[in-house]
N, C-alpha and C positions, 0 to 999 in steps of 0.2 A: 365339288359342287354337284348336287344331284341332277341327273339327266332329266330333262323335261320333254315330253312328247305330247303336243296338243292335237288331239284327234276329235275335236268338237267344233269343226269349222262351219257346220251347218247351223249351229247356234249363233256364233259370231266369229269374226276373224280378227287377227292382230292387225292393228293399223300400221301401214307401211310408214317408214321413217319420212319419206318424201311427202307423204300425205299429211302427217303430223306437222311438218314444218310449214306447209301451206295454211293449215288451220291456225297454227300459232301466229303466223304473220297477219292473217285476217282479223284475229282477235286483238292484237296489240298495235297494228299499224293501220290497216284498212278497215276500221271498225264502224264506218258510217252506216246510216240507214239508207237502203236503196231508194226510199221514197223522198229523201231530202234533195233539195235542188243545188246545194253547194258541192264543192269538189269531192269531199269525203263521200257524199251520197252517190255522186256520179261514178266514183271508183267502185263502190259496192254494186251499183247497177251493172257496171261492165263485167264484174265477176259473175253475176247471174246470167248475163248474155253469153259469156264464154262457156259457162257450164252447160247451158242449153244447147249451144252449138256442138260441143264435144259429145254429149250424150245422144243428141238427135243424129249426129253423124254415125255413131256406133250402131244405132238402131236402124238407120236408113230411113228416117222420117223427117218431118219438118220441125224446125226449132220451135215454132209457135204451138206445137203439139205436146211439148214437155212442160209439166207442172210440178213444182217442188212441194214435197210434203215432209212429214216427220218420220216416214218410214213405210214399210210394207203394210202394216196394219191399217194405217190411216189411208193409204192409197186404195186398199181393198174396200174400206168403208165408203170412201167418196165414190168409187166406181160403182159399187153395187147399189148402195142406197140412192145415190144421185141418179143413176140410170132408171132404177125402179120407180122413183118418184116422178121422173120426167115422162116415162112411158106408160104410166098406170091407166091412162085413158084408152090406150090401145088394148091393154090386157094386163093380167096380174099373175101370169104363170112364169116361173123361173126354173131353170134346170141347172143342177150342179152335181157333184159326186159325193159319196159318203166318205171320201178320204181327204177332203180339203183341209186346209189350215183352219184353226179355230176362228181366225179373223174373217173367214168366209162363212163357215157353218153357223157361227153365233149371229152374224148379220142376217143370214137367211132365216134363222129362227125368229129374230125380231120382226122381220118382214111378214112372216106367217101370222104373227099376232096382229099385224096391221091389215090383214085380209088377203095377203098374197098366197098363192098355192106354189109350193116348192116340191119339185121332183128330185129326190136324192138317188142318183144312179149307182148301181153296184159296180164292183170291179172284179176282175178275175183273180186267180191265185197269184198272178204276177203284179197285182196292184194297178192294173191298167183298165180304163173304161173302154168298152167296145163302141166303135163309131156307130154301129147299127143300133145300139141301145139309145144313143143320143138322137139318131134319126127318128126312131119310133116314139121317143118321148115328146117330140115337138108337136105342139097343138096350134090352133089358130090364134090363141091368145098368149102364146109364148113371146115374151118381150126381152128376156135376158138369159144368156148361158154364161156361167162362170166356172171355169175349169183350170186348175193349176197346170203348169208346164212340167215341172219336176216335183215329185212328192218329197217332202222334207224328212220323212222318216225312213223310207226304203229306197228312194232314188228312182222310182219308176218314171219313165217319160211318157206323158200323155199325148195322144195323137191330135194335137191342137191344129196342125195344118190341114188334116183331113176334115176335121170338124168345121174349120173356117171355110173350106171349099164348099161343104154341103149347105151351109146357111147363108152364103154370100148374097143371094138374091131374095132372102126371106124377110128382110127388115128387122132381124133380131140382133140385139146388141151382144157382142161377144167379148167377155172380159177374161183375161189370162193373168193369173198370179205367176209372175216369172221371177220371184224372189230367189228361188233356189237354182234356177236355170241360167240366170244372167251371169255371164262370165265363165260358165262351165260347159255349156253346149251352144251350138248355133241356134239363134232365134230365127223364125221365118223371115225370109228376105223382105225388108221393108214392112215387116209386121203385116203382111198381106192378109186381109180378111179379119184382122183383129181390131176391135173398136177401142178397147181399153187394156192397158198393161201396167202391172205394178212392179216396182223395183225398190231395192233397199241398199244403201251404201255399205252398211257394216257387214254384209255378206261377201263383199268384194274388196276387203282390206281398206275400207273407208271408215269414217267416223259413225258412231251411233247417233240416232236422233235425226236422220235425214234420209229421204227417199225421193222417189219420183213417180208420177203417174203419166203415162202416155195416153192422150185422148185424141182420137181422130178429129180433125178440124171440123168436119161437118156434123159431128155429134154434139148435141146440146144436152147437158145434164145439170141438175140442180145442185148448188153448193150445200155443204153441211153446216158451214160456219159463215155468218155474215159479219161484215165489219168494214175495214178500210179498202177492200176490193183488190188486195194483192193477188198475184198469180191470175191476173185477168178476171178477177171476180170469183174464181172457183175455190180459192183457199185463202181467205182473209187472215191477216196476222203478219207481223214483220218477219221477213224471210230469215232463215238461219244461214246467214252469209258464210261464216267460218265452215259450217258443216257442208254447205253446197260447194264451197271452194275445195274442200277435201274430197268430196265425191267426184268432182271434176278431175282432180289429179289422179284419183284411183282408177277412173275409167281410161284416162290417157295411158297409164301404165299397163292396165289390163289389155287394152287394144294392141299394144306392141308385143305383148307376151302370150296372147291367148293360145296360140297353137302349141307352143312348147309347154306351157303350164298345164293344159288339158292332157297332154301326152304323159307328163310326169305323174299327174294324179291317177290317170288310167292305169299306168304301170304299177304304181304304188298300191292301188286298190287290188289289182290282180295278185300281186306278191303277198299281200296280207290275206286275201281269200284263200290262195293255195296253201299258204302256211298254216292257217287255221284248220283246213280240211286234213292236211297231212299230219299235223301234230296233236290234234285234240279230237277225242272221240265224242260221239253223241252231240253233234252240232247241226243246226239247220240254217242254211243260208236263205234269208228272207228277201234279199234284193234279187230281182230277176237277172238271169245271166245275159239276156238280151234286152235292149231298150231300157237301159238304166244310165244314170248320170255317172261321170267318171270319179266323183268324189265321195259317194255315199255307199257304205256297206253295212247292212243290218244283219246281225247273226244272233241266233238263239243258242245259248250254252245250257243244254238240258240238265236239270238237277241243280242249277245255281240261280239264286235270285239276282236279277239284273242290278238292282241297287247295291246289293252287297258286293258284287263283282266290281261295280263302278268305283266304290270306295277302296277296294283292295288294290285296284290299278292306280288310283290316285296316290296311294301310299308309296308307289314306286315312280311317281312323276308322270303318269300317263292319264290323260284326261279324255273321257268319252261321255256318251249320253245314253239315257234309257229311252229316248224318244224326242218329241218336240220340246225344245227349251221353253216354249211359250205356255206349256201345260204340264210340265214334268213335276211341278210342286203340288199339283192337285191330287196326286195319288190315285189316278184313274188309269184303267187299262187302255192300251193303244187302240183307238178306234180304227186306225189304218190296218194293223195286223189282224184285228177281229174281222174287218171287212174282207180281208184276203183269205179268210177261212182258217186261220191259224188256231191251233189248240191252245187251251189255257196255259199249259206248261210252256209252250213256245212263246206265248205273249209275255209271260212273267219273267222269262229268262233272256229277253231280247236286248241286245246292246247295239247302239249305232256308233260306227266309226265314220267320221267325216274328215277327209284329207284336205290338205292344201299343197300347192306346188313346192312348199318349203319343207316338206317331210321327206327325209332321205331314206335310202335303203337300210342304213344302219338303224334309223328310228323304227322302221317296220320290223326289222329283225329283233331289236330289243323288246318291242311290244309283244312279238310272238313268244319270245323266251319267258317274259313275265306272265303272259296269258296262260301259257302251258302250266306253269307251276301253280299259279293262283287258282285256276279252275280245278286242277287236281286236288289241291288242298281244301278248297271250299266244298267239293263233293265228298271228300273223306270226312270232313267235319259234319256235314249234313247227315251222313249215314250213322254217326255215333249214337 
């Protein structure tokens, strides 16, 4: 049987067996509608309450501050559009960065068409926004700041705690996209200073199609969808009970294993990074050495097209990415690497490795062995 090494965990993760079992049970046994008054409905409602309890406990917030969605993209849309619509009488200025996920950048673009002014802050060579740039960008009519916690392409950790501290008394809504940081690094204690925070289940070994939005209790935002009034009116539509149940189980497992899992990923990332530097010439490490998540390593293999290398590795059972899975099919250059000042050759040859705690040292060593031979072969082929 061919060896398989899955190193695209920032795109999605394999569902844990225990999680799949919970989803299966909710589909075949506890399949009631949470809005129904009979016992099947009450059982489904208890599932939602338990999931809220587990996720809110992990985050250190109140149960009533957790709202279930279909994933990170919907959570980002509800947070940004909802806050902007609610606060537009106070002002129409929004601050974000130029390295955000498309589900933030595209939303900001739509709001610009609706009359909002958006400031897209630059980042340094490390992919990190400077707090002083955020401070200087704030105006009297600034109503919303949206900044991701961990960048999905290079793993840079943004200074969200420092930003939250600066704006705490300014009446500005602060939204954090924590899709890539949740379960990988510590979140601010009690999400202090954060108004809205987006999560996704399938990044933490849960099912696809379910996520959550943390919304501070005293913050009122407009819903995007109207209907039956589910999720306390913020997100109408029958809740995805099987998905939410799986999300709950995934978070329970994550909480028990967080410390050891993050250490395994950190060590695996360092082993992969050192091996690439030692074994392969003409590489550029795009992930910053400091202030980066333990699971993401972005590397440019100069002289090799990233997509060609991706498929060469796939032929040997190794699965990686050329960037964000949400935009990789569009054949556009990485806006993140361009914002970091990378050269065109570095951008076009960049590959993202994203680890899980289930990647062994043998998996890393096998990947390095195949990488070395494939990069050498592809470079030789290009020179012909």
